[in-house]
N, C-alpha and C positions, 0 to 999 in steps of 0.2 A: 517560506515568503522570499528563501532566498533568490530563487528562480524569479518571480515577480521582479522583484528590485530590480535586477540585469533589464528590466526589460519585453520578459514571457507572459506574452499572455497564459494565463491561472486561473484552473477551475477547481474549486475544492467539494467533494462531495461527501456526505455522510449520512448515517443510518440517523442519528438523533437530531433530534430538532432544535434541544436545547443547543449540543452543541455548534450548530449551524449558526444559531440566531448570536450566540456569544463569538463566535471567531466574525460574523459578521463586524459584527461593535468593537468586536478587538481591533480588526484591518481596514474600517470605515473609511473609505478616501484613497483607500489605493488605486492606483490606476492598473489597470487591465488586470481585477481580481474580481472572482465570484464566487460565490459558496450555493451550491444544490444538494436540496433534501431529497435522498433518493436511497434504496437500495443500492448498492454495485453493480451486480450483476443488469437488473431492470436499466438503470441510466447508462450502460455499455449499450443494450438490446435497443435503446432509444437513441442515442446519444446521433445527431448529424454532423460535427463539425471537426475536424479530422485534428490531432495531438501526436504532438513528436513523440513524447516521454508517457508512461503508467508507472505510478510508484505506490506501495501499499507501506508503509511507517507500521507494524505492528494492527492492521487494519483490514481490510477485506480479504486480501487471500489468508489471512490465518483464521477467517470466519466464514467461507467460501469454498464449497466441492471446485478441483481445481479440474475436474473434466466440466464442467460447465462453466466456467470463468474463464481459466486460458483461452478457448478458442474466442471467447468474447473479446478477449483482449487482442488477442493475432489481431481477429478483426480489423480491430479500430486502430492498428497503429500503423504508421506511413513504413514504407518499405525500410527496414532498417530499425525500425525506431525502438528505443528503448525500453524494457519492461522490469522493474526494478522491486524488488521486494524482503523487509524482516521482520523477524515476528522472533518470538522464546525458541532459544534452543528446545526441541525436545527429551522430556526424560527416556532414558533408556529402556526400549520395547512397546514406549508409548506412542505406536505409529497409527497414521489412518486417523477419520476421527475421532475426534475423542471428546466427552460430556463433559460441559463446564456449567455448575448455578452461581447465579448471584443477580443483584437487580443491576444490568449492563444500561439498559436507557436511563438516561435521569429523570426523575418524578416517578420511578416505580416505586409501588409500594411494594409489591411480592416477588419472588424473584422468578427469574425465567433460565431455562436449559436451553442452551445454544450449544453448537457443536464447532471444534476447531481442529483445522486439517494439520497433523505433525508427520514431518518424514523425514528422516536423514536426508544431509546435502543430496548425495547420492541419488537419492530418490526423485529429491526435487529436480535434480537435472535431468534424470531420465524424463521426469512426465512434461519438464520444456521442452526437450527434442521430439518427444513423440508429436506436441503441437507445434511443430514447425519450428521456434526458436533456436536460434545458431548464438554463437561467440559468447556460453554460458558458465559463471562462475556462480558457486553454489559455495559455501563452507560456514564454519562457526567460530564468531569471534570470542574468544571467550570472556567470561567474568573480568572485571577492573581487577577487583579483590582475590584472583585464581579459583573464587570458592564460588559453591550454586550453581547454575545454570546459564550460559551465555547466551550473543545473541546470533539467532541464523541470517547471515544476510546473501540473497540471489540477483544476479543480473544475469541481461538474455538482452539479445537484438532480435525484433520482430522476423518472419518468414519477409524474406527478399521477395518475395512475389507482391501485389499491389494489393493490400487491405481495404478493406469497406469503409474507414475511419483511422483514426489515430487518437490516443485518449488515457487519461490519466486516472486510475483509480487513486480513493484515497487523497490525494492533493492533488489532484489531476492539473498537469500543467500542458498547455497547446502552446502551438508557434507560435513564434513570438515574432520580431523582423528578422531573427538568425533562427538556423539550427538550435538543440540542445544536445550539448557533447557530453561523453561519457563522464569526462570531469564536473560537471556541474551536475549533474543528477549523483550521482558519489558524495561530492562535497552537502548536497540536502539533506539527502539518504543520512548520512554521517550525522547532522547537526540534528535531523529530528531522532534519530536513534538515542543522540546522547539526552535528549531530555524526557524521554520515553524511560529510561532506563530510571531518571532522576524521581517522573511519578511514579514509578514503578514503588522503588523504593521509599519514597512519602509513605505510599498506602500498602504496606504489605496483606497481600493477600487478595487482593483488588487489582484487575488490570488496567496498565497503563492508559492513560489519555492526552488528550493534546486537544490543540481547538480545530486540525482540522486533520480529523482521523484517515 
């Protein structure tokens, strides 16, 4: 919402129909803002609108094979566009796709097993570099109380060459009357990371949620 309120056209993508409906009701009437019910990879593969930034806050990047998702992000970014994401710090030794069990989508009565991809910051940086991203910064933000897992934060610029589009995963922001700066993305990701951690603390044992994941 931070970027939307700055006049940037904004698209939120979520796999949960309930979350999309809730977000639409919460932010009804916000100019230049829309929400789409879709899987992130499918959305990026079919998207026809260029975006200036792609970012995922405890969202699609965590639950999608980066070998499939990163090329789609790169193809959808304008030259030098921003790609940023956050998720939980990986447990030591628990790297690669890790199974999780739970009722992930609202309204489900039975548990569903999903995979989440976890790597060290350096491994994420290597993956980003291999897929053409530049100016890469990946690090772990320690937990506020100094105990437990922190938050992994990563940001990079898209390939310098022309991409197919520019898009944003999770809370997709696309180009408004002006471009999006690194500082604006950092500010919005920071706000949403804080909100996600509050949700996580409020519901121990379940993944954090937000209106536009």
